N, C-alpha and C positions, 0 to 999 in steps of 0.2 A: 774058309777064313782061317789063317794060321794063328794059333794061340800058343802062348807059353804055358805049359801045364805041369812040367816036372820040376820047376824051381822050388826051392824051399820058400814057403810063404813068408818066413821071417825076413828074408832078404828084401822082399817088396816092402814090408813094413818098415824096414830100416832105411829105405831110400827116402830121406827126409823131404827132399824137394828136387824136382827136375826143373832145370833152369835154361831158358832160351835167352841168348844175349840180345836178341831183338825179335820183336813179333813180326818177322818178315815172311813167315811161311805159315799161313793158316792151316795147311795140311798137317804140319807137325803138331799144332795145337789140337786139332780135331782128333788125330790119332791118339795122342797121349791122354787127352781128357777121356776119350772113350774107354781106354784101358786103365783108368784110375790113377794116373800120375798127377801129382800136385805141381802145378806150373807157376813159375814166377818169371816175369819179364824184367830184364835189366836194361837200364839206359847207360849212356856213356859215363855219366858222373858216378853212378853206383859202382861200376867196374873200376874206374880210375881211383876211387876212394880206397879200394883194397879191402883186406880182411874177409875175402870171399870164403875162405876155407872154414871159417867159424860158423858159416850159415849153410853152406851147400856141399853136397857130395859130388855133383856132376854139373857141368856147364856144357851146353850145346850151342855151337855157332851155326846159324842157319845158312842156307845156300845163298851167300852174298859174296860178291867179288872182293878180293883182298884190299883193293884201293878204297872201296866204300867203307869197309870195316876200319881201316887205318886212318883215313883222312876225311871220310864223309863225302867224298867226291869220286865219280867214276873216272877210270883211265880214259884219256883222250890222246889219240895220235896227233902228230903235228898236222895242222890244216883241217882237222875234223871240227865239226860243230861243237862249241863249248857249252851249249845250253843243256841243262838237265833239271828234272823236277827236284826241288829242294826237299831234303829230308825233314821230318818233324824236328822241332827245336831240340828235343832230348837226344837226337842222334847226329846233329850237325857237328862237323869237325872231326868225327870219327873217334876212335879210342886213343889215338896218339901213342906216344911212348909210355906215358903213365899207365894207360890201359893195358898195353902189352906187358909191362912189368908186373902188373897186378895179376894177369892171367898166368904168367910164368910162376909167380909166387904161389898162386892157388894150386897149381899142379905139383910144384916142388914140395908143398906141405901135405900132399896126399890126395888132392882132388883129381877127378877125371874130366878131361876136356875132349869133347866129341865134335868133330868138324864134318859138316855135310857138304858134299860136292864142292862148289867154288871156294868155300871157306877153308878148304884144305890148303890152298896156296898161301893163305895168310898164316896159318899155323906153321907150315914148313919154313916160311920166312922168319918167324919170330922165335922158333925153338930150334935148338941144335940137334936135329934128328938126321939119321942116315937115310934120308928119303928125298927124292926129287920128282917133280911132275915133268915127265919127258915131253909133254905136249904143251907146256906153258907158253912157249914162244912159237908154236906151230901156226902157220898161216892157214886161213880158211880153205884155200885152194888145195892144201895138202892133207887136211883132215876135217871131216864134218860128220856130226852125229846129232841131228836136231831133236832127238827124242825117240830112241829105239831101245829094244830089248836085246842085250848082249849076253852071251854065254860066259859063265865064269865057274871055275872049280873052287870049292870052298874047303878050307882047312877044317878037319873034323874034331880037333882036340884042343879047342881054345874056348874060354868062357863067352867071347863075343859071338862065336858061331855055334853055340850049343843048340842042338836040336834041328839044325839046318841040314838040307840034303847035300850030297857031295857035289852036285851040279845044279845051278839055278840061273834064272834070267835076272839081269840087273837093268833098271831103267837109267839110261845115260843120255844126257843132253848137253854135256860140257866136254871140252878137250882135256881130260884128266886120265893119266895112266902113270903109275908110280914105278920108278926104278929104285931099288934099295940094296943096301949092302950090309953084311954082318957088322954089328957095332963093336966097340971096345968093351971093356969090362964095366964101364960106368952105367950101362943100360942094357935092357933086353928089347928085342924087336921081333914081331911076329907078322908074317904075311898071311892075311886072313882069306883073301880071295884073289884068284889069278885068271887072266884071260887066256884062251887057248893058244897053243903054239902054232897052229895052222890058221892062216888068215881066213880061209874058207869056213872055219867053224865058229867065227866070232859072232856073226849076226844071227839072231834067232827070229826077230820080227822087226820090220821097219826099214830104214835106209841108213847106210853108212858109206863114207868115202875115206880111204886111207886106213882101212882096218889093219893093214900090215904093220902100222906104227904102234899098235898096242899088243901085238902078240907077245906072249911070255911076260907081259907087264902085270903088276899088281893092281887090283881094283880097290883093295882095302888093306890097311896096315895099322898095326897097333904097336906102341912102344912104351916102355917105362920112362919116367923122367923125374928124377929126385925120388920122393916117396909116392908120387902119383903116376898117372897114365895118360897117354894121348891116343885117341882112336881117329884115324883118317878114313872116312867113307867117301871114296871118289865117285859117287853116284848118288841118286836120290832115292833112298830106301823108303821114304814116306810120301812119294810124289802124289799130291792132290788127295791124300788119304786113300789111294786106290791100289798101291803096290803091296798088297797084304803079305805076300810071300817074303818080302824083305824087311818088314817091320821088325822082326826079331834082332836084326843087326843093331838097331837103336835100343830096343828093350834090354837086350843082353848087355850092352855097354853100360846101361844104367844100373843093372843088377851087379855088374862087375865092380862098379864104383863103391859098393858097400860090402863086397864079398871079402872074407878073410883069406889071406894068402895061405 
C-alpha cells in the first residue's frame, strides 16, 4: 500500500478541510477517510452562495460529466432516449453560471480546485486554461478504453507528483487526453503525467482501441489561476478505493493547497 511518509506533518494539520462538490464517488470518501482527511460534501446552493475560500483550502470535483455538473442533466444526442434518473433535490439544476463563478472566485482567491476524470471537461470549459481534451468529441468507434491500466511517465519535480515513480499505471475508463501549450505570463502550467510516444507502449493491462490517439498526450496537468491552482487528473486515481499506487496524486494536490510557495 502506497503511503505518503515524507511530507511535513504540519502541512496535513493545516489542511483544514477536504471538500467534495458532490458525494458521487464513495471510493473517494473511503480513501480520504481512511487516510484522515476531514470531508465536507457541498450541494449546489452552498457552492452558488459563494465565499468558499473563507472555509476551504481545496475543492475536489468527482468523476461526473460536465453536463451533469453544469445543468443537472446528462448530455443527450438528438433522437436518443431522454429519460434519466433524477438527481437528489440538492443537486437538481446543476451549478449553473452562479456556481461556476463561485468556483472561479474560489481559485482566484487562493483555493485549489482538483478535477477527477470526467469533471476535467467541466473545468476546462469554465476556466481560461491552455488545455484541451483532444478526445472530447471522439466517437466510440475511434477510441475506447472501458477500464484499463495505461502506462504514463510522471514528472519528478512537482508537489503533486512528490514521491511517485517515474513510470506508473493509471486506471482509465473515459476518453480523456490533454493537449496543452505554454501559457502567457499570467499563469504557470505543469504537465504532470504523459502517455508514451509509441502506441504499442500505452496499454499495460486490459483492453483499448485507438491508443494512437493518446500518444504524447498529457494524462494530468496543473496550472496556476489567480492566486490559486487547478489540478486536472484525467483518470481515476482513487477508483473504488483500489488504485493505491495513484492515491498520492489526490493526497499531494491537497497538501499543495496549503503549502507555502
